[in-house]
LUMDOPA-845809 format. One record per residue (C-alpha): x, y, z. Coordinates in steps of 0.5 Angstrom, whole numbers, plus 2048, in hexadecimal, padded with zeros to 3 digits. Example, Ala and Ser with C-alpha at 12.3 -4.5 7.8 and 13.67 -1.06 7.14 Angstrom:
BEGIN
<px = 819	py = 7F7	pz = 810>
<px = 81B	py = 7FE	pz = 80E>
***
This chain:
BEGIN
<px = 97D	py = 752	pz = 789>
<px = 975	py = 752	pz = 78A>
<px = 976	py = 74E	pz = 790>
<px = 97B	py = 752	pz = 793>
<px = 978	py = 758	pz = 792>
<px = 971	py = 755	pz = 795>
<px = 975	py = 752	pz = 79B>
<px = 979	py = 759	pz = 79D>
<px = 972	py = 75D	pz = 79C>
<px = 96F	py = 758	pz = 7A1>
<px = 975	py = 758	pz = 7A6>
<px = 975	py = 760	pz = 7A5>
<px = 96E	py = 761	pz = 7A7>
<px = 96E	py = 75C	pz = 7AD>
<px = 974	py = 760	pz = 7B0>
<px = 970	py = 767	pz = 7AE>
<px = 96A	py = 764	pz = 7B2>
<px = 96F	py = 762	pz = 7B8>
<px = 971	py = 769	pz = 7B8>
<px = 96B	py = 76C	pz = 7B8>
<px = 968	py = 767	pz = 7BE>
<px = 96E	py = 769	pz = 7C2>
<px = 96E	py = 770	pz = 7C1>
<px = 966	py = 771	pz = 7C1>
<px = 966	py = 773	pz = 7BA>
<px = 961	py = 770	pz = 7B4>
<px = 964	py = 76C	pz = 7AF>
<px = 95F	py = 76F	pz = 7AA>
<px = 962	py = 776	pz = 7AA>
<px = 969	py = 774	pz = 7A8>
<px = 96A	py = 774	pz = 7A1>
<px = 970	py = 771	pz = 79D>
<px = 974	py = 773	pz = 798>
<px = 978	py = 76E	pz = 794>
<px = 97E	py = 771	pz = 792>
<px = 980	py = 76D	pz = 78B>
<px = 987	py = 770	pz = 78A>
<px = 98B	py = 76C	pz = 786>
<px = 985	py = 767	pz = 786>
<px = 981	py = 765	pz = 780>
<px = 97A	py = 766	pz = 77D>
<px = 978	py = 75F	pz = 77D>
<px = 97A	py = 75F	pz = 785>
<px = 976	py = 766	pz = 785>
<px = 970	py = 762	pz = 782>
<px = 970	py = 75D	pz = 787>
<px = 970	py = 762	pz = 78D>
<px = 96A	py = 765	pz = 78A>
<px = 967	py = 75F	pz = 789>
<px = 967	py = 75E	pz = 791>
<px = 964	py = 764	pz = 793>
<px = 96A	py = 769	pz = 792>
<px = 967	py = 770	pz = 78F>
<px = 96D	py = 775	pz = 791>
<px = 974	py = 774	pz = 78D>
<px = 97A	py = 778	pz = 78F>
<px = 980	py = 779	pz = 78A>
<px = 986	py = 77D	pz = 78B>
<px = 989	py = 77F	pz = 785>
<px = 985	py = 782	pz = 77F>
<px = 989	py = 77F	pz = 77A>
<px = 988	py = 778	pz = 77C>
<px = 980	py = 779	pz = 77E>
<px = 97F	py = 77C	pz = 777>
<px = 97F	py = 776	pz = 773>
<px = 97C	py = 772	pz = 779>
<px = 976	py = 776	pz = 77A>
<px = 975	py = 777	pz = 772>
<px = 974	py = 770	pz = 771>
<px = 970	py = 76F	pz = 778>
<px = 96B	py = 774	pz = 777>
<px = 966	py = 777	pz = 77C>
<px = 966	py = 770	pz = 781>
<px = 968	py = 774	pz = 787>
<px = 96A	py = 77A	pz = 78A>
<px = 971	py = 77C	pz = 788>
<px = 976	py = 77F	pz = 78E>
<px = 97C	py = 783	pz = 78C>
<px = 980	py = 781	pz = 793>
<px = 987	py = 783	pz = 791>
<px = 98B	py = 789	pz = 790>
<px = 988	py = 78D	pz = 78A>
<px = 98C	py = 793	pz = 787>
<px = 988	py = 798	pz = 784>
<px = 98A	py = 797	pz = 77D>
<px = 987	py = 791	pz = 77D>
<px = 980	py = 793	pz = 780>
<px = 97D	py = 794	pz = 779>
<px = 97E	py = 78D	pz = 777>
<px = 97C	py = 78B	pz = 77F>
<px = 976	py = 78F	pz = 77F>
<px = 974	py = 78B	pz = 778>
<px = 975	py = 784	pz = 77C>
<px = 974	py = 785	pz = 783>
<px = 96D	py = 786	pz = 787>
<px = 971	py = 787	pz = 78E>
<px = 978	py = 78B	pz = 790>
<px = 97A	py = 788	pz = 796>
<px = 981	py = 78C	pz = 796>
<px = 97F	py = 793	pz = 796>
<px = 985	py = 797	pz = 799>
<px = 985	py = 79E	pz = 797>
<px = 980	py = 7A3	pz = 795>
<px = 984	py = 7A3	pz = 78E>
<px = 982	py = 79C	pz = 78D>
<px = 97B	py = 79D	pz = 78F>
<px = 97B	py = 7A3	pz = 78A>
<px = 97D	py = 79F	pz = 784>
<px = 979	py = 799	pz = 786>
<px = 973	py = 79E	pz = 786>
<px = 975	py = 7A2	pz = 780>
<px = 975	py = 79B	pz = 77C>
<px = 96F	py = 799	pz = 77F>
<px = 96B	py = 79F	pz = 77D>
<px = 96D	py = 79E	pz = 776>
<px = 96B	py = 797	pz = 776>
<px = 965	py = 799	pz = 778>
<px = 965	py = 794	pz = 77E>
<px = 966	py = 794	pz = 786>
<px = 96B	py = 790	pz = 789>
<px = 96C	py = 78F	pz = 791>
<px = 972	py = 791	pz = 794>
<px = 975	py = 78F	pz = 79B>
<px = 97A	py = 793	pz = 79E>
<px = 981	py = 78F	pz = 79F>
<px = 984	py = 791	pz = 7A6>
<px = 98A	py = 78F	pz = 7A9>
<px = 988	py = 78D	pz = 7B0>
<px = 98F	py = 789	pz = 7B1>
<px = 994	py = 78F	pz = 7B0>
<px = 998	py = 78B	pz = 7AC>
<px = 99C	py = 78E	pz = 7A6>
<px = 99B	py = 788	pz = 7A1>
<px = 993	py = 789	pz = 7A1>
<px = 990	py = 78E	pz = 79D>
<px = 98A	py = 792	pz = 7A0>
<px = 988	py = 799	pz = 7A3>
<px = 98A	py = 79A	pz = 7AA>
<px = 985	py = 799	pz = 7B0>
<px = 985	py = 7A0	pz = 7B1>
<px = 984	py = 7A2	pz = 7AA>
<px = 97E	py = 79D	pz = 7A9>
<px = 978	py = 7A1	pz = 7AB>
<px = 97A	py = 7A7	pz = 7A6>
<px = 97B	py = 7A2	pz = 7A0>
<px = 975	py = 79F	pz = 7A2>
<px = 971	py = 7A6	pz = 7A2>
<px = 975	py = 7A9	pz = 79C>
<px = 974	py = 7A2	pz = 798>
<px = 96C	py = 7A2	pz = 799>
<px = 96B	py = 7A8	pz = 795>
<px = 96E	py = 7A5	pz = 78F>
<px = 968	py = 7A3	pz = 789>
<px = 969	py = 79C	pz = 787>
<px = 96C	py = 799	pz = 78D>
<px = 969	py = 797	pz = 793>
<px = 96D	py = 796	pz = 799>
<px = 96A	py = 790	pz = 79D>
<px = 96F	py = 78E	pz = 7A2>
<px = 976	py = 78E	pz = 7A4>
<px = 97B	py = 788	pz = 7A3>
<px = 982	py = 787	pz = 7A7>
<px = 987	py = 781	pz = 7A6>
<px = 98A	py = 77E	pz = 7AD>
<px = 991	py = 77F	pz = 7AF>
<px = 995	py = 779	pz = 7AD>
<px = 996	py = 776	pz = 7B4>
<px = 995	py = 770	pz = 7B9>
<px = 993	py = 775	pz = 7BE>
<px = 98B	py = 774	pz = 7BE>
<px = 98B	py = 77A	pz = 7C3>
<px = 98E	py = 77F	pz = 7BE>
<px = 98A	py = 77C	pz = 7B8>
<px = 984	py = 77D	pz = 7BD>
<px = 986	py = 784	pz = 7BE>
<px = 987	py = 786	pz = 7B7>
<px = 980	py = 783	pz = 7B5>
<px = 97D	py = 787	pz = 7BC>
<px = 97F	py = 78D	pz = 7B9>
<px = 97C	py = 78C	pz = 7B2>
<px = 975	py = 78A	pz = 7B5>
<px = 976	py = 791	pz = 7B9>
<px = 977	py = 795	pz = 7B3>
<px = 972	py = 791	pz = 7AF>
<px = 96C	py = 793	pz = 7B5>
<px = 96F	py = 79A	pz = 7B4>
<px = 96D	py = 799	pz = 7AC>
<px = 967	py = 796	pz = 7AD>
<px = 965	py = 79C	pz = 7B2>
<px = 967	py = 7A1	pz = 7AC>
<px = 964	py = 79E	pz = 7A6>
<px = 95E	py = 799	pz = 7A9>
<px = 95C	py = 792	pz = 7A8>
<px = 95F	py = 792	pz = 7A1>
<px = 966	py = 792	pz = 7A4>
<px = 965	py = 78B	pz = 7A5>
<px = 96B	py = 787	pz = 7A4>
<px = 971	py = 785	pz = 7A8>
<px = 976	py = 781	pz = 7A4>
<px = 97B	py = 77E	pz = 7A9>
<px = 97E	py = 777	pz = 7AA>
<px = 981	py = 772	pz = 7A5>
<px = 983	py = 76B	pz = 7A5>
<px = 988	py = 76B	pz = 7AB>
<px = 984	py = 770	pz = 7AF>
<px = 97D	py = 771	pz = 7AD>
<px = 97A	py = 76E	pz = 7B4>
<px = 97E	py = 774	pz = 7B8>
<px = 97B	py = 778	pz = 7B3>
<px = 974	py = 776	pz = 7B4>
<px = 975	py = 776	pz = 7BC>
<px = 976	py = 77E	pz = 7BA>
<px = 970	py = 77F	pz = 7B6>
<px = 972	py = 77D	pz = 7AF>
<px = 96C	py = 77C	pz = 7AA>
<px = 970	py = 77A	pz = 7A4>
<px = 976	py = 776	pz = 7A3>
<px = 97B	py = 775	pz = 79D>
<px = 97D	py = 76E	pz = 79D>
<px = 982	py = 76B	pz = 797>
<px = 986	py = 765	pz = 799>
<px = 981	py = 763	pz = 79E>
<px = 97C	py = 761	pz = 798>
<px = 980	py = 760	pz = 792>
<px = 986	py = 75D	pz = 795>
<px = 98E	py = 75F	pz = 794>
<px = 98F	py = 764	pz = 78E>
<px = 992	py = 762	pz = 788>
<px = 999	py = 764	pz = 787>
***
């Protein structure tokens, strides 16, 4: 396991460097969130030992025992869709919520964060591809949600997240990410320098996301290998 993850991360960092060279980006500006869905605590520890400091999980129920066992060895990202009735437990576990897709959810995260006397970060999830299968607020509603959510206590809105369309058409993927970058710039104009995260790109398409301005990519299989059944 250690050799596989170490080799995968070396390859991943090389691919990031290549993309940054091609698209005139600085590789040091690209953060990696290692998405450990269905992977073990031991695998997460290996990734952290190689320099990973951001860990992503998709489900509260799966993440809880892992995070409780691991402790604060990384920053924990909620990258999956979060139901409002899971917000209380999620606030106990996660540092960053990448899938804030409604004001109702933002309010619930805020309420529980205030009660727990902590502040968590939130990224507004935008459906830039327009696919019905994707969660996220519509692009036309994104800035309104940013503005409203930024007024809540206990939740610091620090950027945007979007998922690329499920297609082999590179131009369609880049178009969706281009829209994400435009909305990110609008949000940054609104909230200032603390609005500094644009989470776009996964194992299959992150070079295109980097080309369009992403500074955070979410990679699972590209680090840990195929997910166990």
